[in-house]
Structures are given as structure tokens and as C-alpha cells.
C-alpha positions, -999 to +999 in steps of 0.1 A: +240-617+071+212-642+064+189-650+093+185-687+087+163-692+118+135-677+099+141-698+068+132-734+060+149-763+043+134-796+035+137-808+072+126-777+091+142-745+102+175-739+085+194-731+118+220-757+109+227-743+075+253-717+085+275-744+101+273-765+070+282-736+048+312-727+069+324-763+068+326-762+029+356-739+033+370-757+063+398-783+067+376-812+079+368-836+051+340-854+070+323-820+078+327-810+042+311-842+031+282-836+055+278-801+043+275-812+006+249-838+016+231-810+034+231-789+002+218-818-019+192-832+005+180-803+027+186-770+008+174-785-025+155-816-020+149-837-050+149-806-072+125-788-048+137-754-034+129-741+000+131-706+014+167-712+025+177-722-010+184-688-026+205-673+002+224-706+007+231-706-031+244-671-030+268-681-002+279-711-022+285-689-052+306-666-030+326-697-018+336-705-053+357-673-052+371-681-018+409-690-020+404-718+005+381-736-018+406-750-043+397-787-046+384-793-081+360-820-069+344-797-043+343-768-067+325-790-093+300-802-066+293-766-056+287-757-092+264-787-097+244-776-067+241-741-082+228-757-114+201-775-094+192-742-078+189-725-113+168-755-126+145-750-096+138-715-108+124-729-141+094-745-124+063-735-143+037-759-132+025-738-103+007-705-100+034-680-092+012-651-083+014-633-049-007-650-022-038-633-008-025-633+028+005-621+047+030-650+044+055-636+069+027-631+095+014-666+090+049-680+092+057-661+124+024-674+139+031-710+130+066-706+145+056-687+176+045-719+193+078-736+185+060-762+165+073-764+129+045-790+122+021-761+119+039-749+087+036-783+070+000-787+081-011-754+066-013-762+029-018-725+019+013-714+039+033-743+025+023-734-010+031-697-005+066-706+008+072-728-021+063-700-046+086-677-026+114-703-030+110-707-067+108-670-072+139-665-051+158-690-073+148-669-103+159-637-087+195-650-081+199-666-116+221-638-129+244-641-099+247-679-104+254-673-141+281-648-133+297-673-109+295-702-134+309-680-162+339-671-140+345-708-133+348-715-170+385-703-167+392-729-139+421-751-149+401-783-140+381-798-168+358-812-142+351-777-129+347-763-164+321-790-172+302-782-141+304-745-149+290-752-184+261-773-169+253-744-145+254-719-173+230-741-193+207-744-163+207-706-158+196-702-194+163-718-187+154-693-160+128-667-170+137-633-154+111-623-128+099-593-150+089-617-177+069-641-157+031-643-161 
């Protein structure tokens, strides 16, 4: 089980993410709509991943195999989210090398005071967390690819198209072992 209280999305600690993920398989259309908005705006914000992005994407991928998630529109939206996550793993305009400090200790210290602003004020920590998020998206690319490949057999052309887009996005991800 993912500890979202130690992960970040675009608006702060990802403590609200588990509820949104659960709503995706629920019966409340309004809660589902809020959950989709959360994925598109908080979990991956304008193409930018956060540390909560990879684990949330893996949970979304698992939801696509959930028998409660049958609506083709929802399934296509989830696949489009996975495509955005895969695309985030293709970011190459930053230095992806390991930081020269203990990121987890710096994050814990910033959060110890209960003031999330400390994270955003520390450019070095913010950069290290961004690198961690991009690399996390790369690490899960094969799982996203497997999910999208399975979705190609969905009877809905809308879902098939979203699956193809996700497969294409996964093709642009450089495996971690190949990065420089």
C-alpha cells in the first residue's frame, strides 16, 4: 500500500489521492468527475509529474482491470492519463543524475514543521523531487505498456484509440538502464 502522506502532487501532500482513486471505481458520477480532474490537475499538472504520479498511475493501471470500471469513456480517460504519465517519463531537458544530498531526509525535515512551503522554497529539494518523479515515470513504463496493450482488445473504439495513444507514449520512454 502506498503511503501518499509522504508523496507530493502539484498542490501539496497527496493525502487526498487515495480517496480520489477509490472514487474512480465507485458509483458516484460527481466523485468520479472530481477524481478525473484530480488526476489531470494534481497528479500530472500540465505534463509535469510529481512524486505521487508513478504510484497513482500504477493504481490507475490496475483499475483498468477492475470489473467495476466498465464505462468506455472512463476507461479512455484513464488510458489518456497513463499516456500523459508515460510522456512525462520522456523529459530529457534536465539533469537526471542522483542528487548530492539525502532527498528523503531533506523532505522529512521540510515536512517536520508541518509547513509544506519549505519544500517549494528549497529549489534544490524541489529539483530532486522532480527528477525522482520523472525517473519514477520511466520505471513504470513497461507496466503502463502492458495495461495499454491489454486494452487494445476492448470492444470500444474509444478505448482502443486511447490504448494506442498510450502505447505510442510508452514507446518514447527510455528505459532507466539506458539513461545517461
